[in-house]
C-alpha positions in Angstrom: 66.2 27.4 108.9 66.3 27.6 105.1 70.0 28.1 105.0 70.7 25.2 107.4 68.5 23.0 105.2 70.4 23.9 102.0 73.7 23.2 103.7 72.6 19.8 104.9 71.2 19.0 101.4 74.6 20.0 99.9 76.4 17.8 102.4 74.1 14.9 101.7 74.6 15.3 98.0 78.4 15.5 98.3 78.7 12.4 100.7 76.4 10.3 98.6 78.4 11.2 95.4 81.7 10.3 97.0 80.3 7.1 98.5 78.7 5.9 95.3 81.8 6.7 93.1 84.1 4.8 95.5 81.7 1.8 95.4 81.6 2.0 91.7 85.4 1.8 91.4 85.5 -1.2 93.8 82.9 -3.3 92.0 83.8 -3.2 88.3 86.4 -1.9 85.9 85.6 1.5 84.5 85.0 2.0 80.8 86.0 5.6 80.1 83.8 5.8 76.9 80.6 4.8 78.7 78.9 7.5 81.0 78.4 6.5 84.6 75.1 7.1 86.3 74.4 7.9 89.9 70.9 7.4 91.3 69.0 10.6 91.9 68.5 11.4 95.6 64.8 10.5 95.9 61.8 10.8 93.7 61.0 13.9 91.8 57.3 15.0 92.1 56.3 11.4 92.9 57.8 9.9 89.8 60.1 6.9 89.9 63.8 7.3 90.8 65.8 9.1 88.1 69.5 8.9 87.4 72.0 11.6 86.5 75.3 11.2 84.6 78.4 11.6 86.9 79.7 14.6 85.0 76.4 16.4 85.3 76.3 15.8 89.0 79.9 17.0 89.5 79.0 20.2 87.5 76.1 20.8 89.8 78.3 20.4 92.8 80.8 22.9 91.3 77.9 25.3 90.7 76.7 25.0 94.3 80.2 25.4 95.6 81.0 28.5 93.6 77.7 30.3 94.5 78.1 29.7 98.2 78.9 32.8 100.3 81.9 31.2 101.9 83.5 30.6 98.5 82.8 34.2 97.4 84.3 35.6 100.7 87.4 33.4 100.2 87.9 34.7 96.6 87.6 38.3 97.8 90.1 37.7 100.6 92.5 36.2 98.0 92.1 39.2 95.8 92.8 41.6 98.7 95.9 39.6 99.7 97.1 39.8 96.1 96.5 43.6 96.1 98.4 43.9 99.4 101.3 41.9 97.9 101.3 44.2 94.8 101.4 47.3 97.0 104.2 45.9 99.2 106.3 45.2 96.1 105.3 48.5 94.4 103.7 46.7 91.5 100.8 48.3 89.6 97.7 46.2 90.0 
């Protein structure tokens, strides 16, 4: 139950980020020197809605992605494939 909730939270965060960034590009020209803000997904401890800079939110998404078990398994599979390639070509790895 906990795992399913975290996956759905991650999916909600990803889709809302993509939707908001696409809406931002449609509505106004982008100034690269000014940070963009994305509304936080709901109140934090009953306080009013916060906003996060886009680069911070993308960094959070990257952190969530790299700590997921699926990502770790994929990396391990790629490492094993590389080792098999090295063995088949008689390269010292």
